[in-house]
N, C-alpha and C positions, 0 to 999 in steps of 0.2 A: 750290583746290576749286571756286571758281565758274567757272574757266575748263573744268574736266572737266564740269561741270553744264551748262552751256549747249549741248552738242548733246542734250542729253536733256530738253528742255522740255517736249516734246510727252506724256513721260510724265504729266503731269500735276501738279495744283496743288502737291502736296508738293514736287515739285522746282522749281516757281517759287517758292515759298516759302522755299527753303533758296537760292536765286541771288538772292533781294531780301535775305535775311539775310546771306549773305558778301558782298552789295554793299555793305550798309550797315555791316559790319566794316570792311572795307578803308577806306570813309570814316572810320572812327574813329580809324583807323588812320594817317590821311591818306596811302595808298597809292593811292588811287581812278584814279590813272592808269596802275597797273600792273596790266596785264590778268592776266600770268602765262600759263604753256603749259599747253594742255591735255595730259592723259596719258591715254591710253586705255584702256579699261574691256575686260576680257577676257571669257573667255567666261562664261555664266550668265545670271543675271536681271541685268539693270543696276538696277531697283530695291534687291537684295539686296547689290549692290556698293556702290552709292551708301549705302544703309543702313551699311554696316559701315566705310566712308570716313569717313561723317559721326562715328560712335561713335570712333573712331579720332582724330579731330580734337577732338572734345571733351576725350577723355582727354589727348591733348598741351596743348590749351589751359590745362586744369587745372594740369597739372603744370607748364608755363612760370609760372602765375600765382603757383604757389608758391616761385619762388625769381626771382622780377623784384626788382628793387633798389629799382625804384617802386613807392610804394604805389598811384598813380594808374593804372602800367601792370596793377599786379597786380589791379586791381579791374576795369579792362577786360578783360583774359583771363579772369578769372572769370567776368564776364557774358557773355561770347563764348561760353565752353565752357557755361554753363547754356543759354541759348539754342538751341546746337546740339543739346544733350542732348533740351531739352524737344520741341522739333521732330520728333526721332527717336524718342523714348519709345515711341509709339503704334506704332511701326514704318513703313517706308515699303514694303516687298515685300508 
């Protein structure tokens, strides 16, 4: 997600905040040195697409938290899901 958001920093503080959030999540997962690859956004409002992807990410993180074998990992994934959901609750588009 972070790599997908970086080209859209100019969209405003909502995107900048999401980039910071995902950067913190990567550090928490001890993966800060992995940049990932950017995926292209299709036609339509960039902010609407980002919001949809963020909601999907929050759902995925919550699902993975529910099946994690480690309690620490489950808590981390659940907190990541909650953070993304809180950032996008008011809407980005």
